[in-house]
PyMOL Python script that loads the backbone (N, CA, C, O; Angstrom):
from pymol import cmd

cmd.read_pdbstr("""\
ATOM      1  N   MET A   1       0.812  -1.200   0.000  1.00  0.00           N
ATOM      2  CA  MET A   1       0.000   0.000   0.000  1.00  0.00           C
ATOM      3  C   MET A   1       0.853   1.260   0.000  1.00  0.00           C
ATOM      4  O   MET A   1       0.316   2.353  -0.181  1.00  0.00           O
ATOM      5  N   ALA A   2       2.138   1.149   0.193  1.00  0.00           N
ATOM      6  CA  ALA A   2       2.984   2.333   0.240  1.00  0.00           C
ATOM      7  C   ALA A   2       3.686   2.606  -1.084  1.00  0.00           C
ATOM      8  O   ALA A   2       4.477   3.545  -1.170  1.00  0.00           O
ATOM      9  N   LYS A   3       3.422   1.817  -2.109  1.00  0.00           N
ATOM     10  CA  LYS A   3       4.040   2.049  -3.406  1.00  0.00           C
ATOM     11  C   LYS A   3       3.478   3.319  -4.026  1.00  0.00           C
ATOM     12  O   LYS A   3       2.359   3.729  -3.717  1.00  0.00           O
ATOM     13  N   ALA A   4       4.265   3.942  -4.907  1.00  0.00           N
ATOM     14  CA  ALA A   4       3.838   5.179  -5.563  1.00  0.00           C
ATOM     15  C   ALA A   4       2.493   4.978  -6.252  1.00  0.00           C
ATOM     16  O   ALA A   4       2.300   4.021  -7.001  1.00  0.00           O
ATOM     17  N   GLY A   5       1.572   5.896  -5.986  1.00  0.00           N
ATOM     18  CA  GLY A   5       0.270   5.861  -6.621  1.00  0.00           C
ATOM     19  C   GLY A   5      -0.710   4.876  -6.018  1.00  0.00           C
ATOM     20  O   GLY A   5      -1.832   4.749  -6.510  1.00  0.00           O
ATOM     21  N   GLN A   6      -0.314   4.174  -4.963  1.00  0.00           N
ATOM     22  CA  GLN A   6      -1.207   3.214  -4.331  1.00  0.00           C
ATOM     23  C   GLN A   6      -1.416   3.591  -2.874  1.00  0.00           C
ATOM     24  O   GLN A   6      -0.677   4.404  -2.318  1.00  0.00           O
ATOM     25  N   GLY A   7      -2.408   3.005  -2.275  1.00  0.00           N
ATOM     26  CA  GLY A   7      -2.630   3.232  -0.858  1.00  0.00           C
ATOM     27  C   GLY A   7      -4.055   3.617  -0.583  1.00  0.00           C
ATOM     28  O   GLY A   7      -4.878   3.702  -1.494  1.00  0.00           O
ATOM     29  N   ALA A   8      -4.340   3.846   0.658  1.00  0.00           N
ATOM     30  CA  ALA A   8      -5.686   4.211   1.077  1.00  0.00           C
ATOM     31  C   ALA A   8      -5.665   5.617   1.657  1.00  0.00           C
ATOM     32  O   ALA A   8      -4.758   5.982   2.405  1.00  0.00           O
ATOM     33  N   VAL A   9      -6.668   6.393   1.304  1.00  0.00           N
ATOM     34  CA  VAL A   9      -6.871   7.703   1.899  1.00  0.00           C
ATOM     35  C   VAL A   9      -8.002   7.542   2.902  1.00  0.00           C
ATOM     36  O   VAL A   9      -9.092   7.092   2.550  1.00  0.00           O
ATOM     37  N   VAL A  10      -7.744   7.908   4.146  1.00  0.00           N
ATOM     38  CA  VAL A  10      -8.722   7.732   5.213  1.00  0.00           C
ATOM     39  C   VAL A  10      -9.129   9.095   5.752  1.00  0.00           C
ATOM     40  O   VAL A  10      -8.293   9.880   6.201  1.00  0.00           O
ATOM     41  N   PHE A  11     -10.434   9.362   5.697  1.00  0.00           N
ATOM     42  CA  PHE A  11     -11.008  10.559   6.289  1.00  0.00           C
ATOM     43  C   PHE A  11     -11.708  10.130   7.567  1.00  0.00           C
ATOM     44  O   PHE A  11     -12.617   9.302   7.525  1.00  0.00           O
ATOM     45  N   ALA A  12     -11.298  10.682   8.700  1.00  0.00           N
ATOM     46  CA  ALA A  12     -11.910  10.339   9.985  1.00  0.00           C
ATOM     47  C   ALA A  12     -12.588  11.577  10.569  1.00  0.00           C
ATOM     48  O   ALA A  12     -12.106  12.697  10.399  1.00  0.00           O
ATOM     49  N   SER A  13     -13.688  11.368  11.246  1.00  0.00           N
ATOM     50  CA  SER A  13     -14.479  12.491  11.751  1.00  0.00           C
ATOM     51  C   SER A  13     -13.810  13.250  12.891  1.00  0.00           C
ATOM     52  O   SER A  13     -14.119  14.417  13.128  1.00  0.00           O
ATOM     53  N   SER A  14     -12.896  12.592  13.597  1.00  0.00           N
ATOM     54  CA  SER A  14     -12.223  13.247  14.718  1.00  0.00           C
ATOM     55  C   SER A  14     -10.940  12.495  15.046  1.00  0.00           C
ATOM     56  O   SER A  14     -10.661  11.432  14.492  1.00  0.00           O
ATOM     57  N   THR A  15     -10.177  13.067  15.951  1.00  0.00           N
ATOM     58  CA  THR A  15      -8.980  12.379  16.413  1.00  0.00           C
ATOM     59  C   THR A  15      -9.405  11.243  17.331  1.00  0.00           C
ATOM     60  O   THR A  15     -10.565  11.172  17.736  1.00  0.00           O
ATOM     61  N   GLY A  16      -8.485  10.363  17.659  1.00  0.00           N
ATOM     62  CA  GLY A  16      -8.796   9.219  18.504  1.00  0.00           C
ATOM     63  C   GLY A  16      -9.197   9.576  19.912  1.00  0.00           C
ATOM     64  O   GLY A  16      -9.834   8.773  20.594  1.00  0.00           O
ATOM     65  N   SER A  17      -8.838  10.774  20.371  1.00  0.00           N
ATOM     66  CA  SER A  17      -9.166  11.171  21.744  1.00  0.00           C
ATOM     67  C   SER A  17     -10.395  12.082  21.817  1.00  0.00           C
ATOM     68  O   SER A  17     -10.723  12.594  22.888  1.00  0.00           O
ATOM     69  N   GLN A  18     -11.072  12.286  20.686  1.00  0.00           N
ATOM     70  CA  GLN A  18     -12.245  13.149  20.664  1.00  0.00           C
ATOM     71  C   GLN A  18     -13.515  12.351  20.391  1.00  0.00           C
ATOM     72  O   GLN A  18     -13.475  11.236  19.872  1.00  0.00           O
ATOM     73  N   VAL A  19     -14.627  12.947  20.751  1.00  0.00           N
ATOM     74  CA  VAL A  19     -15.929  12.387  20.428  1.00  0.00           C
ATOM     75  C   VAL A  19     -16.470  13.192  19.250  1.00  0.00           C
ATOM     76  O   VAL A  19     -16.364  14.418  19.229  1.00  0.00           O
ATOM     77  N   SER A  20     -17.047  12.505  18.276  1.00  0.00           N
ATOM     78  CA  SER A  20     -17.645  13.192  17.139  1.00  0.00           C
ATOM     79  C   SER A  20     -18.964  13.817  17.574  1.00  0.00           C
ATOM     80  O   SER A  20     -19.798  13.167  18.205  1.00  0.00           O
ATOM     81  N   VAL A  21     -19.136  15.075  17.229  1.00  0.00           N
ATOM     82  CA  VAL A  21     -20.306  15.839  17.659  1.00  0.00           C
ATOM     83  C   VAL A  21     -21.510  15.521  16.787  1.00  0.00           C
ATOM     84  O   VAL A  21     -21.447  15.575  15.559  1.00  0.00           O
ATOM     85  N   GLU A  22     -22.613  15.186  17.460  1.00  0.00           N
ATOM     86  CA  GLU A  22     -23.903  14.960  16.807  1.00  0.00           C
ATOM     87  C   GLU A  22     -24.825  16.079  17.284  1.00  0.00           C
ATOM     88  O   GLU A  22     -24.966  16.306  18.485  1.00  0.00           O
ATOM     89  N   LEU A  23     -25.448  16.771  16.340  1.00  0.00           N
ATOM     90  CA  LEU A  23     -26.349  17.860  16.692  1.00  0.00           C
ATOM     91  C   LEU A  23     -27.755  17.567  16.173  1.00  0.00           C
ATOM     92  O   LEU A  23     -27.936  17.209  15.009  1.00  0.00           O
ATOM     93  N   ASP A  24     -28.747  17.724  17.049  1.00  0.00           N
ATOM     94  CA  ASP A  24     -30.139  17.435  16.690  1.00  0.00           C
ATOM     95  C   ASP A  24     -30.590  18.218  15.464  1.00  0.00           C
ATOM     96  O   ASP A  24     -31.359  17.706  14.650  1.00  0.00           O
ATOM     97  N   GLU A  25     -30.117  19.459  15.326  1.00  0.00           N
ATOM     98  CA  GLU A  25     -30.581  20.292  14.216  1.00  0.00           C
ATOM     99  C   GLU A  25     -30.185  19.728  12.848  1.00  0.00           C
ATOM    100  O   GLU A  25     -30.827  20.044  11.846  1.00  0.00           O
ATOM    101  N   PHE A  26     -29.144  18.902  12.792  1.00  0.00           N
ATOM    102  CA  PHE A  26     -28.701  18.325  11.525  1.00  0.00           C
ATOM    103  C   PHE A  26     -29.261  16.921  11.293  1.00  0.00           C
ATOM    104  O   PHE A  26     -29.298  16.446  10.158  1.00  0.00           O
ATOM    105  N   LYS A  27     -29.698  16.255  12.369  1.00  0.00           N
ATOM    106  CA  LYS A  27     -30.151  14.862  12.298  1.00  0.00           C
ATOM    107  C   LYS A  27     -29.005  13.901  11.969  1.00  0.00           C
ATOM    108  O   LYS A  27     -29.239  12.750  11.598  1.00  0.00           O
ATOM    109  N   HIS A  28     -27.775  14.380  12.107  1.00  0.00           N
ATOM    110  CA  HIS A  28     -26.565  13.572  11.931  1.00  0.00           C
ATOM    111  C   HIS A  28     -25.398  14.385  12.475  1.00  0.00           C
ATOM    112  O   HIS A  28     -25.592  15.465  13.033  1.00  0.00           O
ATOM    113  N   GLY A  29     -24.213  13.876  12.313  1.00  0.00           N
ATOM    114  CA  GLY A  29     -23.045  14.537  12.866  1.00  0.00           C
ATOM    115  C   GLY A  29     -22.532  15.688  12.022  1.00  0.00           C
ATOM    116  O   GLY A  29     -22.921  15.856  10.867  1.00  0.00           O
ATOM    117  N   THR A  30     -21.651  16.477  12.620  1.00  0.00           N
ATOM    118  CA  THR A  30     -21.071  17.613  11.915  1.00  0.00           C
ATOM    119  C   THR A  30     -20.159  17.160  10.774  1.00  0.00           C
ATOM    120  O   THR A  30     -20.062  17.846   9.755  1.00  0.00           O
ATOM    121  N   PHE A  31     -19.500  16.034  10.928  1.00  0.00           N
ATOM    122  CA  PHE A  31     -18.655  15.502   9.858  1.00  0.00           C
ATOM    123  C   PHE A  31     -19.515  15.155   8.641  1.00  0.00           C
ATOM    124  O   PHE A  31     -19.153  15.483   7.511  1.00  0.00           O
ATOM    125  N   THR A  32     -20.638  14.503   8.866  1.00  0.00           N
ATOM    126  CA  THR A  32     -21.553  14.170   7.774  1.00  0.00           C
ATOM    127  C   THR A  32     -22.094  15.433   7.124  1.00  0.00           C
ATOM    128  O   THR A  32     -22.194  15.501   5.899  1.00  0.00           O
ATOM    129  N   LYS A  33     -22.444  16.435   7.924  1.00  0.00           N
ATOM    130  CA  LYS A  33     -22.932  17.708   7.367  1.00  0.00           C
ATOM    131  C   LYS A  33     -21.882  18.322   6.453  1.00  0.00           C
ATOM    132  O   LYS A  33     -22.208  18.777   5.356  1.00  0.00           O
ATOM    133  N   ALA A  34     -20.639  18.342   6.885  1.00  0.00           N
ATOM    134  CA  ALA A  34     -19.568  18.912   6.068  1.00  0.00           C
ATOM    135  C   ALA A  34     -19.363  18.106   4.783  1.00  0.00           C
ATOM    136  O   ALA A  34     -19.125  18.685   3.723  1.00  0.00           O
ATOM    137  N   LEU A  35     -19.453  16.782   4.866  1.00  0.00           N
ATOM    138  CA  LEU A  35     -19.333  15.948   3.660  1.00  0.00           C
ATOM    139  C   LEU A  35     -20.470  16.239   2.685  1.00  0.00           C
ATOM    140  O   LEU A  35     -20.243  16.350   1.480  1.00  0.00           O
ATOM    141  N   LEU A  36     -21.681  16.361   3.196  1.00  0.00           N
ATOM    142  CA  LEU A  36     -22.826  16.654   2.333  1.00  0.00           C
ATOM    143  C   LEU A  36     -22.681  18.022   1.670  1.00  0.00           C
ATOM    144  O   LEU A  36     -23.023  18.186   0.499  1.00  0.00           O
ATOM    145  N   GLU A  37     -22.183  18.987   2.406  1.00  0.00           N
ATOM    146  CA  GLU A  37     -21.950  20.312   1.833  1.00  0.00           C
ATOM    147  C   GLU A  37     -20.886  20.254   0.740  1.00  0.00           C
ATOM    148  O   GLU A  37     -20.983  20.957  -0.266  1.00  0.00           O
ATOM    149  N   SER A  38     -19.877  19.418   0.940  1.00  0.00           N
ATOM    150  CA  SER A  38     -18.832  19.293  -0.089  1.00  0.00           C
ATOM    151  C   SER A  38     -19.409  18.680  -1.362  1.00  0.00           C
ATOM    152  O   SER A  38     -19.000  19.041  -2.465  1.00  0.00           O
ATOM    153  N   LEU A  39     -20.362  17.751  -1.216  1.00  0.00           N
ATOM    154  CA  LEU A  39     -21.023  17.152  -2.381  1.00  0.00           C
ATOM    155  C   LEU A  39     -21.851  18.181  -3.140  1.00  0.00           C
ATOM    156  O   LEU A  39     -22.105  18.012  -4.333  1.00  0.00           O
ATOM    157  N   ASP A  40     -22.274  19.248  -2.461  1.00  0.00           N
ATOM    158  CA  ASP A  40     -23.003  20.336  -3.113  1.00  0.00           C
ATOM    159  C   ASP A  40     -22.072  21.278  -3.869  1.00  0.00           C
ATOM    160  O   ASP A  40     -22.527  22.230  -4.502  1.00  0.00           O
ATOM    161  N   GLY A  41     -20.762  21.010  -3.801  1.00  0.00           N
ATOM    162  CA  GLY A  41     -19.797  21.803  -4.556  1.00  0.00           C
ATOM    163  C   GLY A  41     -19.016  22.809  -3.745  1.00  0.00           C
ATOM    164  O   GLY A  41     -18.146  23.490  -4.289  1.00  0.00           O
ATOM    165  N   LYS A  42     -19.299  22.925  -2.462  1.00  0.00           N
ATOM    166  CA  LYS A  42     -18.622  23.934  -1.648  1.00  0.00           C
ATOM    167  C   LYS A  42     -17.127  23.666  -1.474  1.00  0.00           C
ATOM    168  O   LYS A  42     -16.380  24.576  -1.116  1.00  0.00           O
ATOM    169  N   ALA A  43     -16.688  22.458  -1.717  1.00  0.00           N
ATOM    170  CA  ALA A  43     -15.264  22.119  -1.565  1.00  0.00           C
ATOM    171  C   ALA A  43     -14.460  22.354  -2.839  1.00  0.00           C
ATOM    172  O   ALA A  43     -13.249  22.130  -2.848  1.00  0.00           O
ATOM    173  N   ASP A  44     -15.100  22.797  -3.905  1.00  0.00           N
ATOM    174  CA  ASP A  44     -14.408  23.008  -5.182  1.00  0.00           C
ATOM    175  C   ASP A  44     -13.666  24.339  -5.162  1.00  0.00           C
ATOM    176  O   ASP A  44     -14.087  25.301  -5.803  1.00  0.00           O
ATOM    177  N   TYR A  45     -12.567  24.389  -4.429  1.00  0.00           N
ATOM    178  CA  TYR A  45     -11.787  25.612  -4.274  1.00  0.00           C
ATOM    179  C   TYR A  45     -11.175  26.098  -5.586  1.00  0.00           C
ATOM    180  O   TYR A  45     -11.049  27.302  -5.806  1.00  0.00           O
ATOM    181  N   THR A  46     -10.797  25.169  -6.449  1.00  0.00           N
ATOM    182  CA  THR A  46     -10.142  25.561  -7.704  1.00  0.00           C
ATOM    183  C   THR A  46     -11.145  25.924  -8.790  1.00  0.00           C
ATOM    184  O   THR A  46     -10.759  26.400  -9.858  1.00  0.00           O
ATOM    185  N   LYS A  47     -12.425  25.705  -8.524  1.00  0.00           N
ATOM    186  CA  LYS A  47     -13.508  26.019  -9.476  1.00  0.00           C
ATOM    187  C   LYS A  47     -13.312  25.345 -10.829  1.00  0.00           C
ATOM    188  O   LYS A  47     -13.612  25.911 -11.880  1.00  0.00           O
ATOM    189  N   ASP A  48     -12.790  24.094 -10.768  1.00  0.00           N
ATOM    190  CA  ASP A  48     -12.601  23.327 -12.013  1.00  0.00           C
ATOM    191  C   ASP A  48     -13.702  22.291 -12.212  1.00  0.00           C
ATOM    192  O   ASP A  48     -13.652  21.502 -13.155  1.00  0.00           O
ATOM    193  N   GLY A  49     -14.693  22.293 -11.326  1.00  0.00           N
ATOM    194  CA  GLY A  49     -15.812  21.380 -11.451  1.00  0.00           C
ATOM    195  C   GLY A  49     -15.584  20.002 -10.869  1.00  0.00           C
ATOM    196  O   GLY A  49     -16.428  19.119 -11.018  1.00  0.00           O
ATOM    197  N   VAL A  50     -14.461  19.805 -10.210  1.00  0.00           N
ATOM    198  CA  VAL A  50     -14.119  18.507  -9.634  1.00  0.00           C
ATOM    199  C   VAL A  50     -13.629  18.705  -8.203  1.00  0.00           C
ATOM    200  O   VAL A  50     -12.875  19.637  -7.924  1.00  0.00           O
ATOM    201  N   ILE A  51     -14.057  17.827  -7.297  1.00  0.00           N
ATOM    202  CA  ILE A  51     -13.576  17.843  -5.915  1.00  0.00           C
ATOM    203  C   ILE A  51     -12.492  16.786  -5.783  1.00  0.00           C
ATOM    204  O   ILE A  51     -12.713  15.617  -6.098  1.00  0.00           O
ATOM    205  N   SER A  52     -11.324  17.200  -5.317  1.00  0.00           N
ATOM    206  CA  SER A  52     -10.194  16.278  -5.141  1.00  0.00           C
ATOM    207  C   SER A  52     -10.033  15.924  -3.662  1.00  0.00           C
ATOM    208  O   SER A  52     -10.682  16.510  -2.795  1.00  0.00           O
ATOM    209  N   THR A  53      -9.169  14.964  -3.394  1.00  0.00           N
ATOM    210  CA  THR A  53      -8.932  14.559  -2.008  1.00  0.00           C
ATOM    211  C   THR A  53      -8.414  15.721  -1.171  1.00  0.00           C
ATOM    212  O   THR A  53      -8.812  15.877  -0.017  1.00  0.00           O
ATOM    213  N   SER A  54      -7.536  16.533  -1.737  1.00  0.00           N
ATOM    214  CA  SER A  54      -6.997  17.648  -0.953  1.00  0.00           C
ATOM    215  C   SER A  54      -8.050  18.722  -0.708  1.00  0.00           C
ATOM    216  O   SER A  54      -8.083  19.311   0.372  1.00  0.00           O
ATOM    217  N   GLU A  55      -8.913  18.991  -1.692  1.00  0.00           N
ATOM    218  CA  GLU A  55      -9.984  19.966  -1.497  1.00  0.00           C
ATOM    219  C   GLU A  55     -10.974  19.470  -0.447  1.00  0.00           C
ATOM    220  O   GLU A  55     -11.412  20.238   0.409  1.00  0.00           O
ATOM    221  N   LEU A  56     -11.324  18.193  -0.514  1.00  0.00           N
ATOM    222  CA  LEU A  56     -12.238  17.615   0.459  1.00  0.00           C
ATOM    223  C   LEU A  56     -11.651  17.693   1.864  1.00  0.00           C
ATOM    224  O   LEU A  56     -12.350  18.038   2.817  1.00  0.00           O
ATOM    225  N   ASP A  57     -10.386  17.375   1.985  1.00  0.00           N
ATOM    226  CA  ASP A  57      -9.705  17.419   3.271  1.00  0.00           C
ATOM    227  C   ASP A  57      -9.766  18.821   3.874  1.00  0.00           C
ATOM    228  O   ASP A  57     -10.137  18.984   5.036  1.00  0.00           O
ATOM    229  N   VAL A  58      -9.404  19.827   3.087  1.00  0.00           N
ATOM    230  CA  VAL A  58      -9.385  21.198   3.592  1.00  0.00           C
ATOM    231  C   VAL A  58     -10.788  21.665   3.966  1.00  0.00           C
ATOM    232  O   VAL A  58     -10.991  22.211   5.051  1.00  0.00           O
ATOM    233  N   PHE A  59     -11.754  21.454   3.078  1.00  0.00           N
ATOM    234  CA  PHE A  59     -13.106  21.928   3.343  1.00  0.00           C
ATOM    235  C   PHE A  59     -13.703  21.260   4.583  1.00  0.00           C
ATOM    236  O   PHE A  59     -14.195  21.943   5.482  1.00  0.00           O
ATOM    237  N   VAL A  60     -13.660  19.934   4.632  1.00  0.00           N
ATOM    238  CA  VAL A  60     -14.278  19.214   5.748  1.00  0.00           C
ATOM    239  C   VAL A  60     -13.595  19.578   7.065  1.00  0.00           C
ATOM    240  O   VAL A  60     -14.273  19.784   8.071  1.00  0.00           O
ATOM    241  N   SER A  61     -12.283  19.658   7.073  1.00  0.00           N
ATOM    242  CA  SER A  61     -11.567  20.011   8.305  1.00  0.00           C
ATOM    243  C   SER A  61     -11.975  21.386   8.807  1.00  0.00           C
ATOM    244  O   SER A  61     -12.279  21.557   9.988  1.00  0.00           O
ATOM    245  N   GLN A  62     -11.982  22.362   7.915  1.00  0.00           N
ATOM    246  CA  GLN A  62     -12.347  23.721   8.321  1.00  0.00           C
ATOM    247  C   GLN A  62     -13.808  23.818   8.736  1.00  0.00           C
ATOM    248  O   GLN A  62     -14.132  24.471   9.729  1.00  0.00           O
ATOM    249  N   ARG A  63     -14.684  23.177   7.986  1.00  0.00           N
ATOM    250  CA  ARG A  63     -16.123  23.278   8.264  1.00  0.00           C
ATOM    251  C   ARG A  63     -16.492  22.619   9.593  1.00  0.00           C
ATOM    252  O   ARG A  63     -17.280  23.174  10.359  1.00  0.00           O
ATOM    253  N   VAL A  64     -15.937  21.455   9.869  1.00  0.00           N
ATOM    254  CA  VAL A  64     -16.237  20.775  11.144  1.00  0.00           C
ATOM    255  C   VAL A  64     -15.714  21.600  12.318  1.00  0.00           C
ATOM    256  O   VAL A  64     -16.400  21.737  13.330  1.00  0.00           O
ATOM    257  N   LYS A  65     -14.526  22.140  12.193  1.00  0.00           N
ATOM    258  CA  LYS A  65     -13.988  22.992  13.263  1.00  0.00           C
ATOM    259  C   LYS A  65     -14.915  24.187  13.493  1.00  0.00           C
ATOM    260  O   LYS A  65     -15.168  24.579  14.632  1.00  0.00           O
ATOM    261  N   GLU A  66     -15.418  24.763  12.388  1.00  0.00           N
ATOM    262  CA  GLU A  66     -16.335  25.902  12.474  1.00  0.00           C
ATOM    263  C   GLU A  66     -17.651  25.506  13.158  1.00  0.00           C
ATOM    264  O   GLU A  66     -18.131  26.210  14.046  1.00  0.00           O
ATOM    265  N   LEU A  67     -18.221  24.389  12.743  1.00  0.00           N
ATOM    266  CA  LEU A  67     -19.501  23.938  13.298  1.00  0.00           C
ATOM    267  C   LEU A  67     -19.421  23.558  14.772  1.00  0.00           C
ATOM    268  O   LEU A  67     -20.416  23.641  15.491  1.00  0.00           O
ATOM    269  N   THR A  68     -18.245  23.143  15.222  1.00  0.00           N
ATOM    270  CA  THR A  68     -18.087  22.682  16.610  1.00  0.00           C
ATOM    271  C   THR A  68     -17.291  23.659  17.472  1.00  0.00           C
ATOM    272  O   THR A  68     -16.902  23.330  18.592  1.00  0.00           O
ATOM    273  N   ASN A  69     -17.052  24.849  16.953  1.00  0.00           N
ATOM    274  CA  ASN A  69     -16.247  25.844  17.684  1.00  0.00           C
ATOM    275  C   ASN A  69     -14.898  25.282  18.109  1.00  0.00           C
ATOM    276  O   ASN A  69     -14.412  25.553  19.207  1.00  0.00           O
ATOM    277  N   GLY A  70     -14.303  24.497  17.220  1.00  0.00           N
ATOM    278  CA  GLY A  70     -12.970  23.950  17.467  1.00  0.00           C
ATOM    279  C   GLY A  70     -12.920  22.732  18.369  1.00  0.00           C
ATOM    280  O   GLY A  70     -11.832  22.273  18.719  1.00  0.00           O
ATOM    281  N   GLU A  71     -14.069  22.198  18.754  1.00  0.00           N
ATOM    282  CA  GLU A  71     -14.090  21.047  19.661  1.00  0.00           C
ATOM    283  C   GLU A  71     -13.822  19.726  18.957  1.00  0.00           C
ATOM    284  O   GLU A  71     -13.430  18.751  19.598  1.00  0.00           O
ATOM    285  N   GLN A  72     -14.026  19.685  17.661  1.00  0.00           N
ATOM    286  CA  GLN A  72     -13.809  18.449  16.900  1.00  0.00           C
ATOM    287  C   GLN A  72     -12.893  18.766  15.720  1.00  0.00           C
ATOM    288  O   GLN A  72     -13.104  19.736  14.992  1.00  0.00           O
ATOM    289  N   MET A  73     -11.877  17.931  15.548  1.00  0.00           N
ATOM    290  CA  MET A  73     -10.921  18.132  14.468  1.00  0.00           C
ATOM    291  C   MET A  73     -10.790  16.864  13.634  1.00  0.00           C
ATOM    292  O   MET A  73     -10.144  15.905  14.057  1.00  0.00           O
ATOM    293  N   PRO A  74     -11.398  16.854  12.455  1.00  0.00           N
ATOM    294  CA  PRO A  74     -11.267  15.693  11.570  1.00  0.00           C
ATOM    295  C   PRO A  74      -9.803  15.489  11.176  1.00  0.00           C
ATOM    296  O   PRO A  74      -9.004  16.425  11.179  1.00  0.00           O
ATOM    297  N   THR A  75      -9.482  14.268  10.845  1.00  0.00           N
ATOM    298  CA  THR A  75      -8.130  13.965  10.400  1.00  0.00           C
ATOM    299  C   THR A  75      -8.186  13.184   9.098  1.00  0.00           C
ATOM    300  O   THR A  75      -9.135  12.445   8.833  1.00  0.00           O
ATOM    301  N   THR A  76      -7.161  13.363   8.301  1.00  0.00           N
ATOM    302  CA  THR A  76      -7.033  12.632   7.045  1.00  0.00           C
ATOM    303  C   THR A  76      -5.645  12.028   6.996  1.00  0.00           C
ATOM    304  O   THR A  76      -4.654  12.688   7.306  1.00  0.00           O
ATOM    305  N   VAL A  77      -5.586  10.761   6.601  1.00  0.00           N
ATOM    306  CA  VAL A  77      -4.302  10.079   6.461  1.00  0.00           C
ATOM    307  C   VAL A  77      -4.184   9.632   5.009  1.00  0.00           C
ATOM    308  O   VAL A  77      -5.066   8.959   4.477  1.00  0.00           O
ATOM    309  N   LYS A  78      -3.073  10.022   4.379  1.00  0.00           N
ATOM    310  CA  LYS A  78      -2.834   9.688   2.972  1.00  0.00           C
ATOM    311  C   LYS A  78      -1.339   9.432   2.801  1.00  0.00           C
ATOM    312  O   LYS A  78      -0.520  10.250   3.221  1.00  0.00           O
ATOM    313  N   PRO A  79      -0.976   8.309   2.190  1.00  0.00           N
ATOM    314  CA  PRO A  79       0.444   8.078   1.938  1.00  0.00           C
ATOM    315  C   PRO A  79       1.029   9.215   1.096  1.00  0.00           C
ATOM    316  O   PRO A  79       0.369   9.724   0.189  1.00  0.00           O
ATOM    317  N   ASP A  80       2.240   9.601   1.393  1.00  0.00           N
ATOM    318  CA  ASP A  80       2.897  10.686   0.658  1.00  0.00           C
ATOM    319  C   ASP A  80       2.967  10.410  -0.836  1.00  0.00           C
ATOM    320  O   ASP A  80       2.981  11.343  -1.639  1.00  0.00           O
ATOM    321  N   THR A  81       3.011   9.156  -1.211  1.00  0.00           N
ATOM    322  CA  THR A  81       3.153   8.797  -2.626  1.00  0.00           C
ATOM    323  C   THR A  81       1.821   8.737  -3.374  1.00  0.00           C
ATOM    324  O   THR A  81       1.799   8.528  -4.587  1.00  0.00           O
ATOM    325  N   THR A  82       0.714   8.919  -2.656  1.00  0.00           N
ATOM    326  CA  THR A  82      -0.590   8.895  -3.307  1.00  0.00           C
ATOM    327  C   THR A  82      -0.895  10.283  -3.848  1.00  0.00           C
ATOM    328  O   THR A  82      -0.853  11.258  -3.098  1.00  0.00           O
ATOM    329  N   PRO A  83      -1.201  10.390  -5.135  1.00  0.00           N
ATOM    330  CA  PRO A  83      -1.464  11.706  -5.727  1.00  0.00           C
ATOM    331  C   PRO A  83      -2.799  12.277  -5.249  1.00  0.00           C
ATOM    332  O   PRO A  83      -3.609  11.579  -4.639  1.00  0.00           O
ATOM    333  N   ASP A  84      -3.007  13.551  -5.537  1.00  0.00           N
ATOM    334  CA  ASP A  84      -4.276  14.204  -5.237  1.00  0.00           C
ATOM    335  C   ASP A  84      -5.308  13.645  -6.213  1.00  0.00           C
ATOM    336  O   ASP A  84      -5.269  13.945  -7.407  1.00  0.00           O
ATOM    337  N   LEU A  85      -6.221  12.841  -5.705  1.00  0.00           N
ATOM    338  CA  LEU A  85      -7.171  12.127  -6.547  1.00  0.00           C
ATOM    339  C   LEU A  85      -8.433  12.941  -6.787  1.00  0.00           C
ATOM    340  O   LEU A  85      -8.907  13.638  -5.890  1.00  0.00           O
ATOM    341  N   ARG A  86      -8.971  12.856  -7.984  1.00  0.00           N
ATOM    342  CA  ARG A  86     -10.251  13.465  -8.325  1.00  0.00           C
ATOM    343  C   ARG A  86     -11.340  12.527  -7.818  1.00  0.00           C
ATOM    344  O   ARG A  86     -11.424  11.379  -8.256  1.00  0.00           O
ATOM    345  N   LEU A  87     -12.176  13.010  -6.895  1.00  0.00           N
ATOM    346  CA  LEU A  87     -13.175  12.151  -6.262  1.00  0.00           C
ATOM    347  C   LEU A  87     -14.539  12.210  -6.929  1.00  0.00           C
ATOM    348  O   LEU A  87     -15.129  11.167  -7.208  1.00  0.00           O
ATOM    349  N   PHE A  88     -15.048  13.399  -7.190  1.00  0.00           N
ATOM    350  CA  PHE A  88     -16.369  13.508  -7.798  1.00  0.00           C
ATOM    351  C   PHE A  88     -16.540  14.871  -8.471  1.00  0.00           C
ATOM    352  O   PHE A  88     -15.814  15.823  -8.185  1.00  0.00           O
ATOM    353  N   VAL A  89     -17.504  14.933  -9.357  1.00  0.00           N
ATOM    354  CA  VAL A  89     -17.809  16.155 -10.098  1.00  0.00           C
ATOM    355  C   VAL A  89     -18.687  17.044  -9.238  1.00  0.00           C
ATOM    356  O   VAL A  89     -19.675  16.587  -8.661  1.00  0.00           O
ATOM    357  N   ALA A  90     -18.325  18.304  -9.155  1.00  0.00           N
ATOM    358  CA  ALA A  90     -19.111  19.262  -8.380  1.00  0.00           C
ATOM    359  C   ALA A  90     -20.320  19.709  -9.210  1.00  0.00           C
ATOM    360  O   ALA A  90     -20.207  19.891 -10.422  1.00  0.00           O
ATOM    361  N   PRO A  91     -21.467  19.883  -8.561  1.00  0.00           N
ATOM    362  CA  PRO A  91     -22.639  20.368  -9.296  1.00  0.00           C
ATOM    363  C   PRO A  91     -22.409  21.786  -9.807  1.00  0.00           C
ATOM    364  O   PRO A  91     -21.654  22.561  -9.220  1.00  0.00           O
ATOM    365  N   LYS A  92     -23.065  22.102 -10.896  1.00  0.00           N
ATOM    366  CA  LYS A  92     -22.899  23.440 -11.481  1.00  0.00           C
ATOM    367  C   LYS A  92     -23.883  24.405 -10.898  1.00  0.00           C
ATOM    368  O   LYS A  92     -23.891  25.578 -11.270  1.00  0.00           O
TER     369      LYS A  92
END
""", "prot")
cmd.dss("prot")
cmd.show_as("cartoon", "prot")
cmd.util.cbc("prot")
cmd.orient("prot")
């Protein structure tokens, strides 16, 4: 899994010592809310119509911190040799 271009990218809702925040107003957790918002295109920082792993990482991390007032910090683990992958097309 550590070979160039191979491996797993893991997005986690929080660090191992934190509890993921669930808020009644969302009917799910803040991590899920941030992921759903990214699917709506909010994570397309480069405005190229595609959400990449790095864009998703930045958006979800910032949004969850914002929604929880810094109480929850998502983490992403990606091998250094894994390129920035195109994950999905952003809606227009």
